N, C-alpha and C positions, 0 to 999 in steps of 0.2 A: 504494500500500500504506500503510495506516495504521500509524503508529509504535507501538512497544510502550507508550510512556508515555501516548499518547492513549487507547489501548485500556484500559490500567490505570486511568486517571483516570475513565473512564466506568463502570467495573465497580461493581456493588453488593456491598459486603462484608458478611458476616455478623458479628455480634459474636463475638469469639474464644471467649467462654464457651459459645456455642451450638455452635461447631465442636468444642470440647473435649467438650461433652456427648455429641456423636455418637460419641465414642470411649470414653464411660463415665467421663470425668473430671469431677470436681466443681469448682465455682468455688473452693472452699477448697484445692484441689490445684494452683492456678495462681498464678504471680507475674505480675501484669498489667503490661504496658508500653503503656498506653493501651487503647483499645477493640478493637484488631485484632491485637495481638501479645501473646504471653505466654511465660513460661518454665515448664516442667514440672519441679518438683523431682525429683531422682533417687530420693528416698525413696518415691515412688509405686511403684517397682519391688518394694518389699517386699510391697505388697498384691497385686501381679500375679505374684509368684514362681511360683505353682503353675499359672498359666495357660499352656497350650501356645503355642508360637510359631506365627505365621502363615507364609505362604510368602514367600520372599525372591527378588526378581527384580533382576538386575544389568543395567544399561544401559551398554554400552561402544560402541566405534566402530572403523571402519577407520582407516588412517592419514589424519589430517585435512589440510585446507588451513589456511592461517594464520588464517582467519576462524572456524574451528570448524564442526562439522557438525550441531549441534543436539542434543547428548546431553541437556542439561538440559531443553530444550523437549520432547524425546521422553519423558523420565522423567516430567515433569509431565503431559503429555498422556496417556500410558499410564495413569497413576494415575486421571485423570479418566475415561478410557474404561472402566477396570475398575469404577469406581464406577457408571457408567451400566449396567453389566452386573449390578448388584446386589451387588458385592463391597464390603466395608468396607476401602477402600484408603487407603494413606498414601504420600506421596512423601517421601523422605529424601535431601536434597541438601546441598551445601556452601554456605557463605556467600561472597558476593563479596569480592574484594580491591579496595581502592581503586586499586592500581597498574594492573591491566588496565582497570578502569572509567574511569579518567582517561587511559588510554593508547590502545590499539588495539582490543581485543576488546569493550570495553563491559562492562556488568554481567553478572551470572550469575543472573538471576531467571527465566530462560526467555524466551519470546517470544510475541507475538500473543495468541491465546486459550489459550495454555498457559503462563501465568505464575504465580508466587507473588506474593501481595500482602500488605501495601502495598509496591509495587515501589520507590518512591523511598527509603523508610526502609531497606529491605533492602539496596539497592545502595550506600547511603551509610554511616551510622554504625550502623544497626540497633540491637541491644541493647548495643553496646559490647564485644562479645566479642573482636574483633581488636585493639582498643585495650588490652584486658586482657592479651592475649598479648604485645603490644609492651612494655607496662609491666613485666610479669614478667620477660621476657627482658632488658630493659635494666637492671632492678634488679640482676640477677646481674652484668651487665657492669660496672656502677658499683661494685659490691662487690669484684669482681676487681681493678679499678684502684685502689680504696682500699686493698685488701690489699697490693698492690705498694708503694703510697706509704708505708703505715705500717710496712712490713717485717714484717708479721704471719706467724705460723706457721699452717699449713705454707707454706714459701716457694714461690713460683711464679716460674719463670724468665721475665723479660719477653719473651724471644724465643720462648717456648714456650707462649704463651697461645693457646688454641683458640677462645675465645668472642668472637665479633664482636658488633656491635650490629645492631638491625633497625629498619626503618621501613616502614609499609604504603603505600609509594609507589614508583613507578619513578623512580630517580634515579642515573644512571650516575656522577655526580661523586662519589658516596659509596662506590664500590666499594673504593677504596684510599685511606686517609687517614693522616696523622700526628697523634697526640694527645699531650697533655702538653707542648706547645711553650712555651718561655721560662718566665718567672715564677720562675726560680731554684729550681725544685723545688716551688713552691707549687701548680703546676698538675698535679702528679702526675708519674709516670714517663713520659718520652718514649719512644714506641714506635710501630710500624706497627700500624694497625687497619683496619677497614672496616665497611661495612654490608651486610647481606643484606635482601631484602624479607621482611616478616613471615611470608608464606606459607612461606618456606624455613626459618623458625626451628625448632629442635628442640623448643621449647616448644609450637609448633603441632602437631608430630607427636605429642608426648607427650599433649597434650590430646585429639587425635584417637583415641588408643589406650587412654587411661585408663578404667578401669571405674567409678571413683568418686573422690571428693575425696582420700581417703587414699592411693589408688593413684597419683593425680596427684602428691601430695606426695612419696611414696616415689620415683617415677620422676624427679622434679626433683632429688632428692638424689643420684641416680646419674649425673647429667650430668657429663661430663669437661670441666673448664674449662681444663686445661693440665697441664704437667709441671714438676717441680722441676729443679734443676740436675743431679741424678743420673738423671733420666728417670723418676722415680716419678710415676704419675698422681695428680692432685688432683681430687677430686669436689666438687660444690656442697655436699654435706652437711658437708664439712670446713670450709666457710666459714660454716655455720650459717644459711643464708638461705633454705632450701627452704620453711620455714613461711611466711615473708613472701610468697614467690612464690606459694604456694598460696592465701594469703589474697587476693591480687590476682585470682586466678582463681576464687574461690568461686562467684560468680554465673554466670560463663562456663561452668562445668561443667554447668549445667542446660540441657537442650535447648530450643531456641526453637520454639514452635508458631505457625504462621501458616496461611494457606489459599491454595488455588489460585483462579484466576479463576472456577471453577465451585463453589467452596466445599468442595473436598476438603482434608482436613487435610494439612499438610506440616511436617516437621521440617527446619529449615534451620540447620545446626550444624557448625562446623569449616570449614577452608578450605585444607588443604595442597595445593600444586601437585603434579601427577603426574609432571612431568619431573624434579623434584628432590626429591620426597618421595613419600608413598604415595597421595595424590590421592583420598581418600575422605572422606565426612562422618564424624562422630564415631561411635565404637563405641557410646557411651552412647545416642546418638539412635537408631541402628539397632536396638539391643536393645529400647529402649522402644517403638519403632514395631512391632516384631515381636510384642510382647505385646498391643498395643492393636488391631492390624489383622489382617484375614484375609490381606491381600497388601500387602507393602511393596516399593515400587519405588525403587531407589537407583541412583546413577550413579558412575562412576569416570573420572577425567580423561584426556583425550587418547585415543590409540588403545589397542586391547586389549593391545599389547605393553608399555604403561606402566601405566595405571590399573587395568585388569582384572587383569593379572599381580600387581600389588602388593596389590590387594584380596584376591586368592585366596591369595597366599603370606604376606602380613603381617597384614592385618586379620582374615581368616577364622581364621588360626592363633591370633592373639592372643585373639580373642573366641569361639572355638568355633563359628563360623558356617559355613554351607554354602549356596550359592544353589540354588534349585530350577530356575531357568532363566536364560539370558542372552540379551539382545537386542543384536545387532550393528547399529549405525546406519551406513547407507550413504547417500551423496548423489550426485546426478548429477555435481556439480562435482568431488568427490573421486574419483569413479569415472573421470572424464575425465583427471584428473591422475595417478592411481596405477594404474588399470586393474583388470581382473578378477583378475589374479594376486595383487594385494594383498588383495582381499576373500577370495580362496580361502585365502591364508596365514593370515589372521585366523580364518577358520572352522576351519581345521585346528588352529590354536593353541588355540582355546577347546575344541575337541573333546578335546584331550589331557587336560583336567581332568575329563572324564567328566560334564559337565552339558549338558542339552539347549540347543541354540542356534537362534534364529530371527532372520532378517534383517529389519530395518525400513528400507525405502527412504523416507527423509525428504524429502517434497516441499517444494521452494522455489517461490516465486510465479512465477518466470520459467522453470520447467521445462516443456518441451513434452511432450505426451502420448506422442508417438512415442518420444522419448528415454527417458522413464520406462519405457515398455513394453519397450524394448530392454534397459535395465539390469535390470529386474525378471526378464526371461526368463533373462538371463545368470546372475543370482544363484540362481535356482531350479535352474539346471543344475548347481549345486554340490552338490545333494543334501540341502539343508536348506530348511525352509519360508521363504518371503519374502513380505512384504506391504507395500503402499504405505500411508503414513500422512501426513496433512496436519493435524497438531495445531495448527500455528501459526495457520492460517486458519479452522479448523473446531472447535477445542477437542477435547474427548473424542470427539465424534461423528466426528472425522476419522480415527479408526483403531480402530474397533470390531473389525474383522477381525483386526488384530494382537493386540488384547487377548484375543479368543477363542482365538487360536492359542497365546498365552502361557499361558493358563489350562489349555488341553488338554495342553501339553507339560510344565508344572511338576509334577514328582513330589511327592507329599506327604511323603515321609520321606527327605530327603537325609542323607548321612553318608559317612564315610570307608570305603574298601575297594576291591575290584576294581571296575572300571567297565565297562559294556557299550558305551560309545562316546557320541557326542554326539547321535545321532538318536533315533528311537523316540518317537513321540507317546505321551505318558502313561507312558513307561517310567520305571523307577527310576533316578534320578540317583545316582551314587556318586562324590562329589567326591574327587579324588585330586591332591595337590600333586605337582609335578614333581621336587622334590629333598627329601632328608631333611636335617633340621637338623644332624645329626652329620657330614655330609659337609664336607670342607675348603671354605673360602670360595672358593678358585680353582675348585674343581669346580662349585660352585653357579653361578658366573659362566659357566663353559663350557656348562653345561646350558642356561641361558637363551639364550646366544649361538647355540648350534648348533640347538636345538630350536625356539625361538620366533622369533629374529631371522633365522635361516637363514644364519648366518655359517659360514665354514670353520674357524674357531677363534678364539682370543683372544690378543692380544699385550699382555702386561703390561709397562708401563714399569718401569725399575729402581726408581723411587721407589714405584710402586704395589706391587711385589713386597715391598719393605722394609716398607711400611705394613701390608700384609696379614699379613706374618709377625709384626709387632709387635702388631697387633690380636689375632691368635690367641694370642700369648704372654701377653697381658693377660687371657685367658680369655673372649674374645668370639667365638671361632670358631664357636660353636653357634648364632649368631643368624641370622635370615633376612637376605637382601640386598635393598637398595633401589637399583636402577640409575638413576643420573642420566644421561639420554640425550635427544637431540633428539626431539621429537614428530613431526618432519617426515618421518621415514624409519624403516623397520625397522632400518636400519643406524645407525651413529653419525655418518653424513655427511648433513646436511640436504639436500644437493643430489642425493641418490640416491632418487628417488621409486619407486613401484611395489613390486616384489618383488625387491630387489637380490640378486644372486648373485656368487659369487667374491670375497667380501670377508671381512675379519677385523675383529673388534671390538677397538678400541684402548682399553685401560684405563689412564688416566693417574694415578689416585690413588684413595685410599680413606680413609674415616674412620668411626669408630664413633659412633653415636648411642645411647649406653648407656642413657639414660633412655627414649627411644622404644622401644628394643629391636630395632634393626636396624643393619646395616653399609651405609653409603652407598658405592656404586661409581661413580666419576666416569669418564665416557667422552666422547670427542670434545671439543667446545668448549662446555661448559655453564657458564652464568653464574647465580649465585644472587641477583643484583641486576639486573633488567632496566632498559633505558633507555626513554625516551619516543620515539615516532615523530616524523617531521618535522612532522606536524600532529597533536598530541595530541587525543583526544576531549574533553579538558577545555575546549578552545577553543570547543566547540559547546554547552557546558552553561551555562545561565543561570538567573536567578531574578528575578521581578518584585516589585513593591511589595506584592503580596498573598501572597508566599511561594510562588507557583506556579513549579515547576522545569520547565525545558524542556531538551531535548537529551540526556537519558539514554536509553540503549538497551541 
């Protein structure tokens, strides 16, 4: 099997101005980053305001294996297949994080003949967006510690600081640190601190949900950085730094336009993880794609219990979106690990939202025909359409049947209201969230635990109970919830594959992301700073004297 980087290097790229022209964008409406990458200023939306939105397709998955099941590859390949069917299609995906890229999973630019290009730049520094997030986040952290050192008002209690630092790298040694050591006070106030990975930053989440630069700045001002000695919350706006933070994010707010290996436009923008954040590309990029394309294909991280649920409850609510259809990615290896019951549960879960669902059986090179036929037959027995796709090896041509099925199922006018169910080819989708925002936070958790995960109930630790009560008393009880949970299981125990039964969800804590606009619910053993594996992928990445990079995947 040829490597992703070999295939990418041999691909013929079109000038990005030509790709943009296919969407009706002029050269003057682009900020060029070389010949093959550009940012599209959000001001373009003013010209497109009266244009109707195209169809929105969400790609999600069954509970994955630790290597992932190819949602990004499917998203890119499906966009290519739709383009082959004569649709003006766009892929809208997240940006890679250097942590996984240098760690275990590799990059996030797709694979084989369903990649976004230029693959090397996208997987490494790209247009600098994640560095801007890191800088904006750490600016606030530095200002908080300077605030403590200078004794400025409003006073923040050193042991009640909420704002950690971030870095876009897996580094377990930074999870818990001491800062301000020695120096007789010259090095600041000594206190406990730590680092999260940039993808877990609230600035990342804010960026992903902000509609424009002014909304971004306002949300940054609402960030809770800590509490004073009397327990009063202190927001970033009280430190007067939200303007500088937004200035660092000025260019990052503009969606990145690149192309797939078949020349189909792709917006690659934002990168929150789905196990600890909402796991979708930016609302700004999705909205722009919907105005420019007939069909936008986007993805949400990990299984449908994580990324898809958060896409539907957080991103769609924030942005007034509703998907026309959803694609559930299934693979033979995940099927062997988790079984048909897991697939059935995810189909059931997606059906609760009232949007048509189709299963994509994503072929891997070592999949046997008999095995695939067995899995396909089992999936079709669930009462929803299912098709095999081989986008990695065949590009868009590897899944035309899936693309045709998606087009047939996608209803033209999604919206809120009573729903007819998940089936019905060509039927009207009536997107319906599973909980109301005015329900108590504990009830929202119970609804997800019982209806989506299949739990018998929820056990809240005493600390979680106190935190949820405090969050509600601060006035944040009407926000949606963002459950931080293992992606390896429908439960909060990564060692329970399949469709677990007879379990309870264990909630150990909660915090409000006031700027992003959701409440994070911590379950099981979730870490916001991953570590590197025994042999990191970085050990296989190299560069020669001509600047040719090898080892990326």
